[in-house]
All heavy atoms as a GROMACS GRO file, in nm:
protein
  622
    1MET      N    1  11.313  13.974  15.113
    1MET     CA    2  11.256  13.924  14.990
    1MET      C    3  11.310  14.005  14.874
    1MET      O    4  11.312  14.128  14.879
    1MET     CB    5  11.104  13.933  14.997
    1MET     CG    6  11.036  13.872  14.881
    1MET     SD    7  10.864  13.846  14.924
    1MET     CE    8  10.787  13.912  14.783
    2ASN      N    9  11.353  13.939  14.772
    2ASN     CA   10  11.408  14.006  14.654
    2ASN      C   11  11.299  14.017  14.548
    2ASN      O   12  11.238  13.918  14.510
    2ASN     CB   13  11.526  13.925  14.601
    2ASN     CG   14  11.605  14.002  14.499
    2ASN    OD1   15  11.580  14.119  14.474
    2ASN    ND2   16  11.701  13.936  14.439
    3PHE      N   17  11.275  14.139  14.501
    3PHE     CA   18  11.170  14.163  14.401
    3PHE      C   19  11.230  14.239  14.285
    3PHE      O   20  11.290  14.344  14.302
    3PHE     CB   21  11.056  14.244  14.463
    3PHE     CG   22  10.952  14.285  14.363
    3PHE    CD1   23  10.865  14.192  14.308
    3PHE    CD2   24  10.941  14.417  14.322
    3PHE    CE1   25  10.769  14.230  14.215
    3PHE    CE2   26  10.845  14.455  14.230
    3PHE     CZ   27  10.759  14.361  14.177
    4TYR      N   28  11.217  14.184  14.166
    4TYR     CA   29  11.264  14.250  14.045
    4TYR      C   30  11.144  14.265  13.951
    4TYR      O   31  11.097  14.168  13.893
    4TYR     CB   32  11.376  14.169  13.979
    4TYR     CG   33  11.439  14.241  13.863
    4TYR    CD1   34  11.515  14.357  13.884
    4TYR    CD2   35  11.424  14.196  13.734
    4TYR    CE1   36  11.574  14.424  13.778
    4TYR    CE2   37  11.482  14.262  13.628
    4TYR     CZ   38  11.557  14.376  13.650
    4TYR     OH   39  11.615  14.443  13.545
    5PRO      N   40  11.088  14.385  13.938
    5PRO     CA   41  10.961  14.403  13.868
    5PRO      C   42  10.964  14.370  13.719
    5PRO      O   43  10.860  14.346  13.661
    5PRO     CB   44  10.929  14.551  13.890
    5PRO     CG   45  11.059  14.614  13.920
    5PRO     CD   46  11.143  14.510  13.988
    6PHE      N   47  11.081  14.365  13.658
    6PHE     CA   48  11.086  14.340  13.515
    6PHE      C   49  11.075  14.192  13.480
    6PHE      O   50  11.056  14.156  13.364
    6PHE     CB   51  11.214  14.396  13.454
    6PHE     CG   52  11.230  14.545  13.471
    6PHE    CD1   53  11.354  14.602  13.479
    6PHE    CD2   54  11.119  14.628  13.479
    6PHE    CE1   55  11.369  14.739  13.494
    6PHE    CE2   56  11.133  14.764  13.495
    6PHE     CZ   57  11.259  14.819  13.501
    7ASN      N   58  11.089  14.103  13.579
    7ASN     CA   59  11.082  13.960  13.552
    7ASN      C   60  10.951  13.916  13.489
    7ASN      O   61  10.948  13.823  13.409
    7ASN     CB   62  11.105  13.880  13.680
    7ASN     CG   63  11.250  13.876  13.720
    7ASN    OD1   64  11.338  13.908  13.641
    7ASN    ND2   65  11.276  13.840  13.844
    8ASP      N   66  10.841  13.979  13.525
    8ASP     CA   67  10.710  13.938  13.478
    8ASP      C   68  10.641  14.042  13.391
    8ASP      O   69  10.519  14.042  13.378
    8ASP     CB   70  10.621  13.902  13.597
    8ASP     CG   71  10.679  13.786  13.675
    8ASP    OD1   72  10.716  13.685  13.613
    8ASP    OD2   73  10.688  13.797  13.799
    9ILE      N   74  10.718  14.129  13.328
    9ILE     CA   75  10.657  14.236  13.250
    9ILE      C   76  10.576  14.180  13.131
    9ILE      O   77  10.480  14.241  13.087
    9ILE     CB   78  10.762  14.338  13.203
    9ILE    CG1   79  10.692  14.469  13.162
    9ILE    CG2   80  10.850  14.283  13.092
    9ILE    CD1   81  10.784  14.588  13.151
   10GLU      N   82  10.611  14.061  13.087
   10GLU     CA   83  10.535  14.000  12.976
   10GLU      C   84  10.391  13.972  13.015
   10GLU      O   85  10.303  13.968  12.930
   10GLU     CB   86  10.601  13.868  12.931
   10GLU     CG   87  10.742  13.881  12.884
   10GLU     CD   88  10.842  13.876  13.000
   10GLU    OE1   89  10.812  13.819  13.106
   10GLU    OE2   90  10.951  13.932  12.983
   11ALA      N   91  10.366  13.951  13.143
   11ALA     CA   92  10.229  13.926  13.190
   11ALA      C   93  10.142  14.050  13.177
   11ALA      O   94  10.021  14.040  13.165
   11ALA     CB   95  10.231  13.878  13.335
   12ILE      N   96  10.203  14.167  13.177
   12ILE     CA   97  10.131  14.293  13.167
   12ILE      C   98  10.136  14.347  13.025
   12ILE      O   99  10.038  14.400  12.974
   12ILE     CB  100  10.190  14.398  13.263
   12ILE    CG1  101  10.185  14.349  13.406
   12ILE    CG2  102  10.121  14.532  13.249
   12ILE    CD1  103  10.266  14.432  13.502
   13SER      N  104  10.250  14.333  12.961
   13SER     CA  105  10.277  14.405  12.836
   13SER      C  106  10.188  14.376  12.717
   13SER      O  107  10.189  14.456  12.623
   13SER     CB  108  10.424  14.388  12.796
   13SER     OG  109  10.454  14.255  12.767
   14PRO      N  110  10.110  14.270  12.712
   14PRO     CA  111  10.015  14.264  12.599
   14PRO      C  112   9.909  14.374  12.608
   14PRO      O  113   9.842  14.405  12.512
   14PRO     CB  114   9.950  14.127  12.612
   14PRO     CG  115  10.039  14.048  12.700
   14PRO     CD  116  10.110  14.147  12.788
   15ARG      N  117   9.894  14.432  12.726
   15ARG     CA  118   9.798  14.540  12.747
   15ARG      C  119   9.868  14.674  12.726
   15ARG      O  120   9.989  14.684  12.739
   15ARG     CB  121   9.742  14.532  12.889
   15ARG     CG  122   9.656  14.410  12.910
   15ARG     CD  123   9.653  14.370  13.057
   15ARG     NE  124   9.597  14.238  13.076
   15ARG     CZ  125   9.666  14.125  13.064
   15ARG    NH1  126   9.793  14.126  13.032
   15ARG    NH2  127   9.608  14.009  13.083
   16PRO      N  128   9.794  14.779  12.696
   16PRO     CA  129   9.855  14.911  12.677
   16PRO      C  130   9.929  14.956  12.804
   16PRO      O  131   9.879  14.936  12.916
   16PRO     CB  132   9.736  15.003  12.650
   16PRO     CG  133   9.627  14.913  12.606
   16PRO     CD  134   9.650  14.782  12.675
   17MET      N  135  10.046  15.013  12.785
   17MET     CA  136  10.127  15.058  12.899
   17MET      C  137  10.176  15.200  12.872
   17MET      O  138  10.232  15.226  12.766
   17MET     CB  139  10.245  14.965  12.923
   17MET     CG  140  10.204  14.825  12.962
   17MET     SD  141  10.344  14.715  12.989
   17MET     CE  142  10.399  14.771  13.148
   18LEU      N  143  10.156  15.287  12.967
   18LEU     CA  144  10.203  15.425  12.959
   18LEU      C  145  10.309  15.444  13.066
   18LEU      O  146  10.286  15.419  13.184
   18LEU     CB  147  10.087  15.522  12.984
   18LEU     CG  148  10.122  15.670  12.990
   18LEU    CD1  149  10.181  15.718  12.857
   18LEU    CD2  150  10.000  15.752  13.027
   19PHE      N  151  10.427  15.488  13.023
   19PHE     CA  152  10.539  15.513  13.113
   19PHE      C  153  10.564  15.663  13.115
   19PHE      O  154  10.574  15.726  13.010
   19PHE     CB  155  10.665  15.442  13.064
   19PHE     CG  156  10.651  15.293  13.058
   19PHE    CD1  157  10.606  15.231  12.942
   19PHE    CD2  158  10.683  15.215  13.167
   19PHE    CE1  159  10.594  15.093  12.936
   19PHE    CE2  160  10.671  15.076  13.161
   19PHE     CZ  161  10.626  15.016  13.046
   20ILE      N  162  10.575  15.720  13.234
   20ILE     CA  163  10.600  15.863  13.249
   20ILE      C  164  10.719  15.879  13.344
   20ILE      O  165  10.721  15.820  13.453
   20ILE     CB  166  10.478  15.937  13.306
   20ILE    CG1  167  10.359  15.920  13.213
   20ILE    CG2  168  10.509  16.085  13.326
   20ILE    CD1  169  10.229  15.976  13.267
   21ALA      N  170  10.817  15.958  13.302
   21ALA     CA  171  10.934  15.984  13.386
   21ALA      C  172  10.976  16.129  13.371
   21ALA      O  173  10.957  16.190  13.266
   21ALA     CB  174  11.050  15.893  13.346
   22GLY      N  175  11.033  16.180  13.477
   22GLY     CA  176  11.090  16.314  13.472
   22GLY      C  177  11.224  16.311  13.401
   22GLY      O  178  11.300  16.214  13.414
   23GLU      N  179  11.252  16.414  13.327
   23GLU     CA  180  11.379  16.424  13.254
   23GLU      C  181  11.499  16.409  13.349
   23GLU      O  182  11.599  16.346  13.313
   23GLU     CB  183  11.386  16.560  13.185
   23GLU     CG  184  11.515  16.590  13.114
   23GLU     CD  185  11.518  16.730  13.055
   23GLU    OE1  186  11.457  16.823  13.114
   23GLU    OE2  187  11.580  16.746  12.950
   24ASN      N  188  11.489  16.462  13.469
   24ASN     CA  189  11.599  16.460  13.564
   24ASN      C  190  11.579  16.358  13.677
   24ASN      O  191  11.648  16.364  13.779
   24ASN     CB  192  11.618  16.599  13.625
   24ASN     CG  193  11.640  16.704  13.518
   24ASN    OD1  194  11.713  16.682  13.423
   24ASN    ND2  195  11.574  16.817  13.532
   25ALA      N  196  11.487  16.267  13.661
   25ALA     CA  197  11.456  16.169  13.765
   25ALA      C  198  11.568  16.066  13.778
   25ALA      O  199  11.617  16.014  13.677
   25ALA     CB  200  11.324  16.099  13.735
   26HIS      N  201  11.605  16.035  13.900
   26HIS     CA  202  11.704  15.930  13.922
   26HIS      C  203  11.651  15.794  13.877
   26HIS      O  204  11.727  15.703  13.848
   26HIS     CB  205  11.746  15.925  14.070
   26HIS     CG  206  11.636  15.883  14.161
   26HIS    ND1  207  11.541  15.971  14.208
   26HIS    CD2  208  11.603  15.762  14.212
   26HIS    CE1  209  11.455  15.905  14.284
   26HIS    NE2  210  11.490  15.779  14.288
   27SER      N  211  11.521  15.781  13.869
   27SER     CA  212  11.458  15.655  13.830
   27SER      C  213  11.431  15.645  13.679
   27SER      O  214  11.376  15.545  13.633
   27SER     CB  215  11.325  15.640  13.905
   27SER     OG  216  11.241  15.751  13.876
   28ARG      N  217  11.470  15.745  13.604
   28ARG     CA  218  11.441  15.747  13.460
   28ARG      C  219  11.494  15.623  13.388
   28ARG      O  220  11.428  15.568  13.300
   28ARG     CB  221  11.497  15.874  13.396
   28ARG     CG  222  11.470  15.882  13.248
   28ARG     CD  223  11.520  16.011  13.189
   28ARG     NE  224  11.514  16.008  13.044
   28ARG     CZ  225  11.547  16.109  12.966
   28ARG    NH1  226  11.588  16.222  13.019
   28ARG    NH2  227  11.539  16.097  12.836
   29GLU      N  228  11.614  15.579  13.424
   29GLU     CA  229  11.671  15.463  13.356
   29GLU      C  230  11.585  15.338  13.375
   29GLU      O  231  11.576  15.255  13.285
   29GLU     CB  232  11.814  15.437  13.403
   29GLU     CG  233  11.825  15.393  13.547
   29GLU     CD  234  11.968  15.371  13.591
   29GLU    OE1  235  12.025  15.265  13.558
   29GLU    OE2  236  12.023  15.461  13.657
   30PHE      N  237  11.520  15.325  13.490
   30PHE     CA  238  11.433  15.210  13.514
   30PHE      C  239  11.307  15.219  13.428
   30PHE      O  240  11.258  15.119  13.376
   30PHE     CB  241  11.396  15.200  13.662
   30PHE     CG  242  11.515  15.179  13.750
   30PHE    CD1  243  11.558  15.279  13.834
   30PHE    CD2  244  11.586  15.059  13.747
   30PHE    CE1  245  11.669  15.262  13.916
   30PHE    CE2  246  11.697  15.040  13.828
   30PHE     CZ  247  11.738  15.141  13.912
   31THR      N  248  11.254  15.339  13.414
   31THR     CA  249  11.138  15.361  13.329
   31THR      C  250  11.171  15.327  13.185
   31THR      O  251  11.095  15.260  13.115
   31THR     CB  252  11.089  15.506  13.340
   31THR    OG1  253  11.061  15.536  13.477
   31THR    CG2  254  10.965  15.530  13.256
   32GLU      N  255  11.286  15.373  13.138
   32GLU     CA  256  11.327  15.346  13.000
   32GLU      C  257  11.353  15.197  12.977
   32GLU      O  258  11.322  15.145  12.870
   32GLU     CB  259  11.449  15.430  12.965
   32GLU     CG  260  11.414  15.578  12.954
   32GLU     CD  261  11.534  15.669  12.936
   32GLU    OE1  262  11.647  15.630  12.973
   32GLU    OE2  263  11.514  15.781  12.885
   33GLU      N  264  11.406  15.128  13.077
   33GLU     CA  265  11.428  14.984  13.065
   33GLU      C  266  11.294  14.909  13.061
   33GLU      O  267  11.275  14.818  12.981
   33GLU     CB  268  11.514  14.933  13.182
   33GLU     CG  269  11.537  14.783  13.181
   33GLU     CD  270  11.623  14.733  13.066
   33GLU    OE1  271  11.671  14.814  12.983
   33GLU    OE2  272  11.643  14.611  13.057
   34ALA      N  273  11.200  14.948  13.146
   34ALA     CA  274  11.067  14.886  13.143
   34ALA      C  275  11.000  14.908  13.008
   34ALA      O  276  10.940  14.817  12.952
   34ALA     CB  277  10.981  14.941  13.256
   35TYR      N  278  11.013  15.028  12.955
   35TYR     CA  279  10.956  15.059  12.824
   35TYR      C  280  11.019  14.971  12.717
   35TYR      O  281  10.950  14.915  12.632
   35TYR     CB  282  10.979  15.207  12.791
   35TYR     CG  283  10.932  15.246  12.654
   35TYR    CD1  284  10.796  15.268  12.629
   35TYR    CD2  285  11.021  15.260  12.548
   35TYR    CE1  286  10.752  15.303  12.502
   35TYR    CE2  287  10.977  15.295  12.422
   35TYR     CZ  288  10.843  15.316  12.400
   35TYR     OH  289  10.799  15.350  12.274
   36ARG      N  290  11.150  14.955  12.722
   36ARG     CA  291  11.221  14.871  12.625
   36ARG      C  292  11.172  14.726  12.632
   36ARG      O  293  11.153  14.660  12.529
   36ARG     CB  294  11.372  14.877  12.650
   36ARG     CG  295  11.455  14.804  12.546
   36ARG     CD  296  11.602  14.803  12.582
   36ARG     NE  297  11.632  14.716  12.695
   36ARG     CZ  298  11.636  14.583  12.690
   36ARG    NH1  299  11.611  14.519  12.577
   36ARG    NH2  300  11.665  14.512  12.797
   37LEU      N  301  11.148  14.676  12.752
   37LEU     CA  302  11.107  14.536  12.770
   37LEU      C  303  10.960  14.511  12.740
   37LEU      O  304  10.921  14.397  12.714
   37LEU     CB  305  11.137  14.492  12.914
   37LEU     CG  306  11.285  14.484  12.950
   37LEU    CD1  307  11.300  14.462  13.100
   37LEU    CD2  308  11.355  14.375  12.872
   38ALA      N  309  10.880  14.614  12.745
   38ALA     CA  310  10.735  14.598  12.724
   38ALA      C  311  10.705  14.562  12.579
   38ALA      O  312  10.783  14.593  12.488
   38ALA     CB  313  10.662  14.726  12.763
   39GLY      N  314  10.591  14.500  12.559
   39GLY     CA  315  10.547  14.463  12.425
   39GLY      C  316  10.490  14.582  12.350
   39GLY      O  317  10.525  14.697  12.377
   40ASN      N  318  10.400  14.554  12.260
   40ASN     CA  319  10.338  14.658  12.178
   40ASN      C  320  10.236  14.738  12.258
   40ASN      O  321  10.202  14.703  12.370
   40ASN     CB  322  10.272  14.597  12.056
   40ASN     CG  323  10.376  14.538  11.963
   40ASN    OD1  324  10.485  14.590  11.950
   40ASN    ND2  325  10.342  14.428  11.900
   41ARG      N  326  10.187  14.843  12.194
   41ARG     CA  327  10.088  14.933  12.256
   41ARG      C  328  10.146  14.996  12.382
   41ARG      O  329  10.092  14.985  12.491
   41ARG     CB  330   9.957  14.860  12.284
   41ARG     CG  331   9.892  14.812  12.155
   41ARG     CD  332   9.768  14.732  12.178
   41ARG     NE  333   9.667  14.810  12.248
   41ARG     CZ  334   9.560  14.756  12.303
   41ARG    NH1  335   9.539  14.626  12.297
   41ARG    NH2  336   9.472  14.832  12.364
   42LYS      N  337  10.259  15.061  12.365
   42LYS     CA  338  10.324  15.127  12.476
   42LYS      C  339  10.360  15.269  12.436
   42LYS      O  340  10.371  15.301  12.318
   42LYS     CB  341  10.450  15.052  12.517
   42LYS     CG  342  10.555  15.043  12.405
   42LYS     CD  343  10.671  14.958  12.445
   42LYS     CE  344  10.771  14.944  12.331
   42LYS     NZ  345  10.884  14.860  12.367
   43GLU      N  346  10.374  15.354  12.537
   43GLU     CA  347  10.412  15.493  12.512
   43GLU      C  348  10.501  15.539  12.626
   43GLU      O  349  10.478  15.504  12.741
   43GLU     CB  350  10.286  15.579  12.504
   43GLU     CG  351  10.313  15.721  12.462
   43GLU     CD  352  10.186  15.800  12.441
   43GLU    OE1  353  10.079  15.739  12.420
   43GLU    OE2  354  10.193  15.924  12.446
   44LEU      N  355  10.602  15.618  12.592
   44LEU     CA  356  10.694  15.673  12.690
   44LEU      C  357  10.686  15.825  12.684
   44LEU      O  358  10.701  15.884  12.577
   44LEU     CB  359  10.838  15.627  12.662
   44LEU     CG  360  10.949  15.689  12.746
   44LEU    CD1  361  10.932  15.653  12.893
   44LEU    CD2  362  11.085  15.644  12.695
   45VAL      N  363  10.663  15.887  12.799
   45VAL     CA  364  10.656  16.033  12.808
   45VAL      C  365  10.766  16.078  12.905
   45VAL      O  366  10.769  16.033  13.020
   45VAL     CB  367  10.518  16.080  12.860
   45VAL    CG1  368  10.517  16.231  12.876
   45VAL    CG2  369  10.408  16.034  12.766
   46ILE      N  370  10.856  16.162  12.856
   46ILE     CA  371  10.960  16.221  12.940
   46ILE      C  372  10.920  16.366  12.964
   46ILE      O  373  10.903  16.444  12.870
   46ILE     CB  374  11.098  16.214  12.873
   46ILE    CG1  375  11.136  16.068  12.840
   46ILE    CG2  376  11.204  16.280  12.962
   46ILE    CD1  377  11.149  15.977  12.960
   47VAL      N  378  10.904  16.403  13.090
   47VAL     CA  379  10.858  16.537  13.126
   47VAL      C  380  10.980  16.628  13.143
   47VAL      O  381  11.062  16.606  13.233
   47VAL     CB  382  10.774  16.534  13.255
   47VAL    CG1  383  10.727  16.673  13.292
   47VAL    CG2  384  10.656  16.439  13.238
   48PRO      N  385  10.994  16.728  13.057
   48PRO     CA  386  11.110  16.818  13.062
   48PRO      C  387  11.120  16.889  13.197
   48PRO      O  388  11.021  16.937  13.252
   48PRO     CB  389  11.084  16.919  12.951
   48PRO     CG  390  10.986  16.853  12.860
   48PRO     CD  391  10.904  16.763  12.948
   49GLY      N  392  11.242  16.892  13.251
   49GLY     CA  393  11.270  16.965  13.373
   49GLY      C  394  11.222  16.902  13.502
   49GLY      O  395  11.244  16.957  13.609
   50ALA      N  396  11.156  16.787  13.495
   50ALA     CA  397  11.099  16.725  13.615
   50ALA      C  398  11.194  16.622  13.674
   50ALA      O  399  11.263  16.550  13.601
   50ALA     CB  400  10.966  16.658  13.582
   51GLY      N  401  11.194  16.614  13.806
   51GLY     CA  402  11.261  16.507  13.877
   51GLY      C  403  11.160  16.401  13.916
   51GLY      O  404  11.042  16.411  13.884
   52HIS      N  405  11.205  16.301  13.989
   52HIS     CA  406  11.116  16.191  14.027
   52HIS      C  407  11.001  16.238  14.115
   52HIS      O  408  10.884  16.212  14.086
   52HIS     CB  409  11.197  16.083  14.099
   52HIS     CG  410  11.116  15.967  14.144
   52HIS    ND1  411  11.085  15.863  14.059
   52HIS    CD2  412  11.058  15.938  14.262
   52HIS    CE1  413  11.012  15.774  14.124
   52HIS    NE2  414  10.994  15.817  14.248
   53VAL      N  415  11.031  16.308  14.221
   53VAL     CA  416  10.929  16.349  14.317
   53VAL      C  417  10.837  16.456  14.259
   53VAL      O  418  10.720  16.466  14.297
   53VAL     CB  419  10.996  16.397  14.448
   53VAL    CG1  420  10.893  16.446  14.549
   53VAL    CG2  421  11.079  16.284  14.508
   54ASP      N  422  10.885  16.534  14.164
   54ASP     CA  423  10.803  16.639  14.103
   54ASP      C  424  10.673  16.585  14.046
   54ASP      O  425  10.570  16.652  14.047
   54ASP     CB  426  10.880  16.710  13.991
   54ASP     CG  427  10.995  16.792  14.043
   54ASP    OD1  428  10.988  16.841  14.157
   54ASP    OD2  429  11.094  16.808  13.969
   55LEU      N  430  10.676  16.466  13.995
   55LEU     CA  431  10.558  16.410  13.930
   55LEU      C  432  10.456  16.354  14.030
   55LEU      O  433  10.350  16.306  13.992
   55LEU     CB  434  10.598  16.304  13.828
   55LEU     CG  435  10.682  16.362  13.713
   55LEU    CD1  436  10.728  16.252  13.619
   55LEU    CD2  437  10.605  16.468  13.638
   56TYR      N  438  10.486  16.363  14.158
   56TYR     CA  439  10.389  16.327  14.261
   56TYR      C  440  10.302  16.446  14.299
   56TYR      O  441  10.183  16.430  14.323
   56TYR     CB  442  10.458  16.275  14.388
   56TYR     CG  443  10.518  16.139  14.373
   56TYR    CD1  444  10.656  16.122  14.372
   56TYR    CD2  445  10.437  16.027  14.359
   56TYR    CE1  446  10.711  15.995  14.359
   56TYR    CE2  447  10.492  15.901  14.345
   56TYR     CZ  448  10.630  15.886  14.345
   56TYR     OH  449  10.684  15.761  14.331
   57ASP      N  450  10.363  16.563  14.309
   57ASP     CA  451  10.286  16.674  14.366
   57ASP      C  452  10.297  16.806  14.292
   57ASP      O  453  10.227  16.900  14.326
   57ASP     CB  454  10.324  16.695  14.512
   57ASP     CG  455  10.473  16.721  14.532
   57ASP    OD1  456  10.546  16.733  14.432
   57ASP    OD2  457  10.516  16.728  14.648
   58ARG      N  458  10.376  16.816  14.190
   58ARG     CA  459  10.383  16.940  14.111
   58ARG      C  460  10.285  16.926  13.995
   58ARG      O  461  10.320  16.887  13.884
   58ARG     CB  462  10.525  16.963  14.059
   58ARG     CG  463  10.627  16.982  14.167
   58ARG     CD  464  10.702  17.110  14.171
   58ARG     NE  465  10.693  17.202  14.062
   58ARG     CZ  466  10.796  17.233  13.982
   58ARG    NH1  467  10.913  17.176  13.997
   58ARG    NH2  468  10.778  17.323  13.888
   59THR      N  469  10.161  16.956  14.022
   59THR     CA  470  10.055  16.931  13.924
   59THR      C  471  10.075  17.008  13.794
   59THR      O  472  10.022  16.968  13.692
   59THR     CB  473   9.916  16.964  13.983
   59THR    OG1  474   9.915  17.099  14.028
   59THR    CG2  475   9.884  16.871  14.100
   60ASP      N  476  10.154  17.115  13.798
   60ASP     CA  477  10.183  17.189  13.675
   60ASP      C  478  10.274  17.109  13.582
   60ASP      O  479  10.280  17.137  13.462
   60ASP     CB  480  10.245  17.325  13.706
   60ASP     CG  481  10.374  17.314  13.787
   60ASP    OD1  482  10.376  17.238  13.887
   60ASP    OD2  483  10.473  17.381  13.751
   61LEU      N  484  10.344  17.007  13.634
   61LEU     CA  485  10.433  16.926  13.552
   61LEU      C  486  10.371  16.793  13.509
   61LEU      O  487  10.420  16.729  13.416
   61LEU     CB  488  10.563  16.897  13.629
   61LEU     CG  489  10.652  17.016  13.657
   61LEU    CD1  490  10.773  16.973  13.741
   61LEU    CD2  491  10.699  17.082  13.528
   62ILE      N  492  10.267  16.750  13.575
   62ILE     CA  493  10.204  16.622  13.542
   62ILE      C  494  10.136  16.634  13.406
   62ILE      O  495  10.054  16.723  13.384
   62ILE     CB  496  10.103  16.581  13.651
   62ILE    CG1  497  10.176  16.562  13.785
   62ILE    CG2  498  10.029  16.454  13.612
   62ILE    CD1  499  10.085  16.542  13.903
   63PRO      N  500  10.168  16.544  13.312
   63PRO     CA  501  10.112  16.553  13.177
   63PRO      C  502   9.969  16.497  13.168
   63PRO      O  503   9.945  16.392  13.107
   63PRO     CB  504  10.211  16.472  13.093
   63PRO     CG  505  10.262  16.369  13.188
   63PRO     CD  506  10.267  16.437  13.323
   64PHE      N  507   9.875  16.568  13.228
   64PHE     CA  508   9.736  16.522  13.231
   64PHE      C  509   9.680  16.502  13.090
   64PHE      O  510   9.599  16.413  13.068
   64PHE     CB  511   9.649  16.618  13.310
   64PHE     CG  512   9.676  16.616  13.458
   64PHE    CD1  513   9.738  16.723  13.520
   64PHE    CD2  514   9.640  16.507  13.535
   64PHE    CE1  515   9.764  16.722  13.656
   64PHE    CE2  516   9.665  16.504  13.672
   64PHE     CZ  517   9.727  16.612  13.732
   65ASP      N  518   9.724  16.585  12.995
   65ASP     CA  519   9.676  16.569  12.857
   65ASP      C  520   9.718  16.434  12.799
   65ASP      O  521   9.639  16.368  12.732
   65ASP     CB  522   9.723  16.684  12.769
   65ASP     CG  523   9.876  16.698  12.766
   65ASP    OD1  524   9.944  16.659  12.864
   65ASP    OD2  525   9.927  16.751  12.665
   66LYS      N  526   9.840  16.390  12.828
   66LYS     CA  527   9.887  16.260  12.780
   66LYS      C  528   9.812  16.146  12.848
   66LYS      O  529   9.778  16.046  12.784
   66LYS     CB  530  10.037  16.244  12.804
   66LYS     CG  531  10.123  16.332  12.720
   66LYS     CD  532  10.123  16.281  12.578
   66LYS     CE  533  10.222  16.361  12.496
   66LYS     NZ  534  10.228  16.313  12.359
   67LEU      N  535   9.786  16.160  12.978
   67LEU     CA  536   9.709  16.059  13.050
   67LEU      C  537   9.568  16.046  12.992
   67LEU      O  538   9.521  15.935  12.965
   67LEU     CB  539   9.701  16.095  13.199
   67LEU     CG  540   9.831  16.080  13.277
   67LEU    CD1  541   9.825  16.161  13.406
   67LEU    CD2  542   9.856  15.935  13.308
   68THR      N  543   9.504  16.159  12.971
   68THR     CA  544   9.368  16.158  12.915
   68THR      C  545   9.367  16.095  12.776
   68THR      O  546   9.284  16.009  12.746
   68THR     CB  547   9.314  16.302  12.908
   68THR    OG1  548   9.311  16.356  13.039
   68THR    CG2  549   9.173  16.303  12.849
   69GLU      N  550   9.461  16.136  12.692
   69GLU     CA  551   9.469  16.082  12.555
   69GLU      C  552   9.494  15.932  12.556
   69GLU      O  553   9.427  15.856  12.486
   69GLU     CB  554   9.581  16.154  12.481
   69GLU     CG  555   9.609  16.100  12.342
   69GLU     CD  556   9.737  16.158  12.284
   69GLU    OE1  557   9.763  16.277  12.307
   69GLU    OE2  558   9.811  16.082  12.218
   70PHE      N  559   9.590  15.887  12.635
   70PHE     CA  560   9.625  15.746  12.640
   70PHE      C  561   9.508  15.659  12.687
   70PHE      O  562   9.474  15.559  12.625
   70PHE     CB  563   9.747  15.724  12.730
   70PHE     CG  564   9.795  15.582  12.734
   70PHE    CD1  565   9.878  15.532  12.636
   70PHE    CD2  566   9.754  15.497  12.837
   70PHE    CE1  567   9.921  15.401  12.640
   70PHE    CE2  568   9.796  15.366  12.841
   70PHE     CZ  569   9.881  15.318  12.743
   71TYR      N  570   9.447  15.700  12.798
   71TYR     CA  571   9.338  15.619  12.852
   71TYR      C  572   9.211  15.627  12.768
   71TYR      O  573   9.140  15.528  12.755
   71TYR     CB  574   9.311  15.656  12.998
   71TYR     CG  575   9.422  15.604  13.088
   71TYR    CD1  576   9.506  15.692  13.154
   71TYR    CD2  577   9.443  15.468  13.103
   71TYR    CE1  578   9.609  15.644  13.235
   71TYR    CE2  579   9.544  15.420  13.182
   71TYR     CZ  580   9.627  15.508  13.248
   71TYR     OH  581   9.728  15.461  13.326
   72THR      N  582   9.186  15.739  12.707
   72THR     CA  583   9.071  15.750  12.616
   72THR      C  584   9.090  15.657  12.497
   72THR      O  585   8.999  15.585  12.457
   72THR     CB  586   9.052  15.895  12.568
   72THR    OG1  587   9.030  15.978  12.682
   72THR    CG2  588   8.937  15.907  12.471
   73ARG      N  589   9.209  15.657  12.441
   73ARG     CA  590   9.239  15.574  12.324
   73ARG      C  591   9.238  15.424  12.359
   73ARG      O  592   9.193  15.342  12.278
   73ARG     CB  593   9.376  15.615  12.267
   73ARG     CG  594   9.413  15.543  12.139
   73ARG     CD  595   9.542  15.594  12.077
   73ARG     NE  596   9.658  15.566  12.161
   73ARG     CZ  597   9.731  15.658  12.221
   73ARG    NH1  598   9.705  15.785  12.210
   73ARG    NH2  599   9.834  15.623  12.294
   74ASN      N  600   9.283  15.389  12.476
   74ASN     CA  601   9.303  15.246  12.507
   74ASN      C  602   9.196  15.183  12.595
   74ASN      O  603   9.195  15.062  12.610
   74ASN     CB  604   9.440  15.228  12.571
   74ASN     CG  605   9.550  15.247  12.471
   74ASN    OD1  606   9.568  15.166  12.382
   74ASN    ND2  607   9.622  15.358  12.482
   75LEU      N  608   9.106  15.262  12.651
   75LEU     CA  609   9.002  15.205  12.736
   75LEU      C  610   8.862  15.219  12.679
   75LEU      O  611   8.766  15.185  12.746
   75LEU     CB  612   9.007  15.269  12.876
   75LEU     CG  613   9.132  15.241  12.958
   75LEU    CD1  614   9.124  15.313  13.092
   75LEU    CD2  615   9.152  15.092  12.980
   76THR      N  616   8.852  15.269  12.557
   76THR     CA  617   8.720  15.282  12.497
   76THR      C  618   8.692  15.172  12.399
   76THR      O  619   8.776  15.104  12.352
   76THR     CB  620   8.705  15.418  12.426
   76THR    OG1  621   8.808  15.433  12.331
   76THR    CG2  622   8.708  15.530  12.526
   0.00000   0.00000   0.00000
């Protein structure tokens, strides 16, 4: 089955979207493309020095402050 997640981004993008990628992540280009395709109320956070896997388990690199700010602003 072929799945391309950007085909239906318009179905999500009217809602607030937060994109987070590591500066050195191999997947960063996909995050930046999704951000470009998304509608309004979006934010892109690039974490300095982080790779893709770092943002799963290196809690010192996860931008919890940005997550808290984004969700507080958009879910209240």
